[in-house]
Each structure stands twice: as C-alpha cells, then as structure tokens.
C-alpha positions in Angstrom: -34.1 5.9 27.2 -32.7 5.2 23.8 -29.1 5.3 22.5 -28.2 8.9 22.0 -24.4 8.8 21.7 -22.1 6.4 19.8 -18.3 6.5 20.0 -16.3 4.5 17.4 -12.7 3.5 17.9 -10.3 1.6 15.7 -7.8 -0.8 17.3 -4.3 0.3 18.1 -1.0 -0.3 16.3 -0.5 -4.0 15.6 2.5 -6.0 16.7 2.9 -7.6 13.3 3.5 -4.2 11.8 6.8 -4.0 13.7 7.6 -7.7 14.3 7.6 -10.5 11.6 7.1 -13.2 14.3 4.8 -11.8 17.0 3.6 -13.7 19.9 0.0 -14.8 19.2 -2.2 -15.0 22.3 -5.0 -16.8 20.4 -2.6 -18.9 18.3 -4.0 -17.4 15.1 -1.6 -15.9 12.6 -4.3 -13.4 11.5 -5.0 -12.3 15.1 -2.0 -10.4 16.4 -1.9 -8.4 19.6 -1.0 -4.7 19.9 2.5 -3.4 19.7 4.1 -1.3 22.5 2.8 1.7 20.6 -0.6 0.2 20.3 -0.8 -0.5 24.0 0.2 3.1 24.7 -2.5 4.2 22.3 -5.1 2.0 24.2 -4.1 3.6 27.5 -4.5 7.1 26.0 -7.9 6.1 24.7 -8.9 4.9 28.1 -7.7 8.2 29.7 -9.6 10.3 27.2 -12.9 8.3 27.4 -13.0 7.7 31.1 -15.2 10.7 31.9 -17.4 10.4 28.8 -20.0 8.3 30.6 -19.9 5.4 28.3 -22.1 2.6 29.5 -21.2 -0.4 27.4 -18.6 -1.4 24.8 -19.4 -3.6 21.8 -16.2 -5.0 20.2 -14.9 -7.0 17.3 -13.9 -10.5 18.5 -10.3 -10.1 17.3 -7.6 -9.8 19.9 -6.3 -6.4 19.0 -9.7 -4.7 19.2 -10.5 -6.2 22.6 -7.0 -5.4 23.8 -7.6 -1.8 22.7 -10.7 -1.3 24.8 -10.0 -3.6 27.7 -8.1 -1.0 29.8 -11.1 1.4 29.5 -13.6 -1.4 30.4 -11.5 -2.8 33.3 -10.5 0.5 34.9 -14.0 2.0 34.7 -16.1 -1.2 35.2 -17.8 -0.8 31.8 -19.5 -3.9 30.5 -17.6 -5.3 27.5 -19.3 -7.5 24.9 -18.5 -9.0 21.5 -20.6 -8.0 18.5 -19.6 -9.4 15.1 -20.9 -6.3 13.3 -17.5 -4.8 14.1 -15.4 -7.7 13.1 -12.5 -7.5 10.6 -12.8 -7.3 6.8 -10.6 -9.5 4.6 -12.2 -8.8 1.3 -11.3 -11.3 -1.4 -7.7 -11.7 -0.2 -8.1 -15.3 1.1 -11.1 -16.8 -0.6 -12.6 -17.3 2.9 -13.2 -15.5 6.2 -10.2 -16.0 8.5 -11.2 -17.2 12.0 -11.2 -15.5 15.3 -10.9 -17.2 18.8 -13.9 -18.7 20.4 -15.9 -16.8 23.0 -14.7 -19.2 25.8 -11.1 -18.6 24.7 -11.6 -14.8 24.6 -13.2 -14.9 28.1 -10.0 -16.7 29.3 -7.8 -14.0 27.8 -10.0 -11.1 28.8 -11.6 -12.1 32.2 -13.9 -9.0 32.2 -15.5 -9.9 28.9 -19.2 -10.6 29.3 -20.3 -13.4 26.9 -23.6 -14.2 28.8 -25.7 -11.0 28.6 -25.4 -10.1 24.9 -25.7 -12.2 21.8 -24.2 -10.7 18.7 -26.6 -8.9 16.5 -25.4 -10.9 13.5 -23.1 -14.0 12.9 -19.6 -13.8 11.7 -19.2 -13.6 7.9 -18.6 -17.1 6.5 -17.1 -16.4 3.1 -15.4 -13.7 1.1 -16.8 -10.2 1.5 -16.6 -7.4 -1.0 -16.3 -3.8 0.2 -20.0 -3.3 -0.5 -20.9 -6.4 1.4 -18.8 -5.2 4.4 -20.8 -2.0 4.4 -24.0 -4.0 4.3 -22.9 -6.3 7.1 -21.9 -3.6 9.4 -25.1 -1.5 8.8 -27.3 -4.6 9.2 -25.6 -5.4 12.5 -25.7 -1.9 13.9 -29.3 -1.4 12.9 -30.2 -4.5 14.8 -28.0 -3.7 17.8 -29.2 -0.2 18.3 -32.9 -1.2 17.8 -32.4 -3.9 20.5 -30.7 -1.4 22.9 -33.5 1.1 22.2 -36.1 -1.5 23.1 -34.2 -2.4 26.3 -34.2 1.3 27.3 -31.1 0.8 29.5 -28.3 2.5 27.6 -27.8 5.9 25.9 -24.1 6.1 25.4 -22.0 3.2 23.8 -18.6 2.6 22.3 -18.0 0.4 19.2 -14.6 -1.0 18.8 -13.4 -2.5 15.5 -10.9 -2.2 12.6 -10.4 0.3 9.9 -13.0 -1.1 7.6 -15.7 -1.8 10.3 -15.0 1.6 12.0 -15.5 3.4 8.7 -18.6 1.4 7.9 -20.0 2.0 11.3 -19.9 5.8 11.0 -21.2 5.6 7.4 -24.0 3.3 8.5 -25.2 5.7 11.2 -25.0 8.7 8.8 -26.7 6.6 6.1 -24.0 7.8 3.7 -21.9 5.0 2.2 -19.3 7.4 0.8 -18.7 9.7 3.7 -14.9 10.4 4.1 -14.3 9.0 7.5 -10.9 9.6 9.0 -9.5 6.4 10.5 -6.0 6.1 12.0 -5.1 3.6 14.7 -7.0 4.4 17.9 -8.8 7.2 16.2 -12.2 8.2 17.7 -15.4 9.3 16.0 -18.4 10.6 18.0 -22.0 10.7 16.8 -25.1 12.2 18.5 -28.7 11.3 17.8 -30.8 14.3 17.0 -34.5 14.8 18.0 -35.5 13.6 14.5 -33.7 10.3 15.1 -30.9 11.0 12.6 -27.3 10.7 13.6 -25.0 13.8 13.5 -21.2 13.4 13.3 -19.6 15.6 16.0 -16.0 14.2 15.7 -14.5 12.5 12.7 -11.7 10.1 13.5 -9.7 12.4 15.7 -6.3 11.4 17.0 -5.8 14.5 19.1 -5.9 12.3 22.3 -2.8 10.4 21.1 0.6 11.6 22.0 2.1 10.2 18.8 -0.7 11.6 16.6 -2.3 9.9 13.7 -0.8 6.6 12.6 -1.6 4.2 9.7 -4.7 6.1 8.4 -6.7 3.8 6.0 -9.5 4.0 3.5 -11.2 1.4 1.2 -9.6 0.9 -2.2 -11.0 -2.1 -4.1 -12.0 -5.5 -2.7 -8.6 -6.6 -1.4 -7.3 -4.7 1.6 -3.8 -3.4 1.1 -2.7 -4.9 4.4 -3.6 -8.4 3.1 -2.0 -8.1 -0.4 1.4 -9.5 0.6 0.1 -12.4 2.7 
C-alpha cells in the first residue's frame, strides 16, 4: 500500500484578524488561535472530511493549524502528527524565523497530538526564507514524508494542514509545477489523487464549497515579504 490520496487544508480564520489583543494559548505573539469564524470553519471541515477515510493528519506546528484539524482528528480518532514541511512562511519580514511552541507544550494543548510515532520529515527553518526557498522546503519535506509512508505501506489517504504559503507549495510540489494557480482561502481544501504512473492529479483546487460563509481571505505569493507581515 502506498499513499494514493492527499488532502490539503489551510488553517481557519485567525483571531488576530478581528482582535488586536487576542488571547495567546502558546504565549507567542506570532501564534494566534482561530477566531469564532475560524472555529466554525474547522467544524465544517471536520463534517465534510469525516467520511473521506483519511488515515492520518500531518500538520504545521502552529496553533491555528492544529486547532483547525483537531476536531476532525478527535471526533474520528485519526492520528495527528506535526510535520515541519507544512509550517508557516515569514519570508524576509523579520530577518529570522519566528518560533512555534515546543512539542511538549503542543501535546499539553492538544492531548490527542502524537509526538512519539512520527519524526518530522525536515527541521524547522532557522532563518529567513524567500518564496523560492519556501517552495523548496515544502517539496523536500513532502518528498521525504511520502517516500517514508510508501515504504511503511500502512497509509493510502492523508491530510496535510498548513498555512496559505505551505498549502499552496504542497499542491505545487505534488504536481511538480511551481507556478500552478492554487486557490487558497481560509479552510480551503485541495484534493490530489496518485495515478497509475505515480504522478499526482489535482481533483479539487482549494474549494470552499463546504464552508457556510464561503471563501475568506484568499491569498497568493507576491514577493518575498508576505502581505500579512508587512505592518508588523
């Protein structure tokens, strides 16, 4: 058995988009939780994906990404892991890579998170990252992750959870097309199927049809400084 299906979800609507002083579960200013709308979106993602036979979830370590997929994992007893291939992209906005919470802290915040049975395919970035380097990082991580899962022969349907940049890069990495126009609103879903030749085919491109409020905050790369970081 090899991986035959990959779903990709972007995190839901962020609390700091509606609240200048959000509560920060991890204590990190760059790591806000979901807003009320974001939590509703996460619930709708869980409802939509519950019958899709997803066998494992590999998420960014940032709180909002884990919070987005935690309802799906908890309600359906799906193993949830952290993989840094799906972590946030900060570009050149800060001159460094902003931190995430430690795995022990994330395990405390998300009791169902499994930090013992999967080691991330790649480490976190440790410096500034251009848009090109983000694409390279995500592709390298996913190539290693899927090759490892193929070798284990235990999973054929997985979900990747990340951010706008890493979700876009994930779809592009599987398609081997660094310029593919991936749709990516909050809690959007893409779905890829592996063909008999081993190539990946995109069946669904960033749909938001499962969301009652429709597409929100769609995003695309534009330079090496993300627009959501320019005013910080």
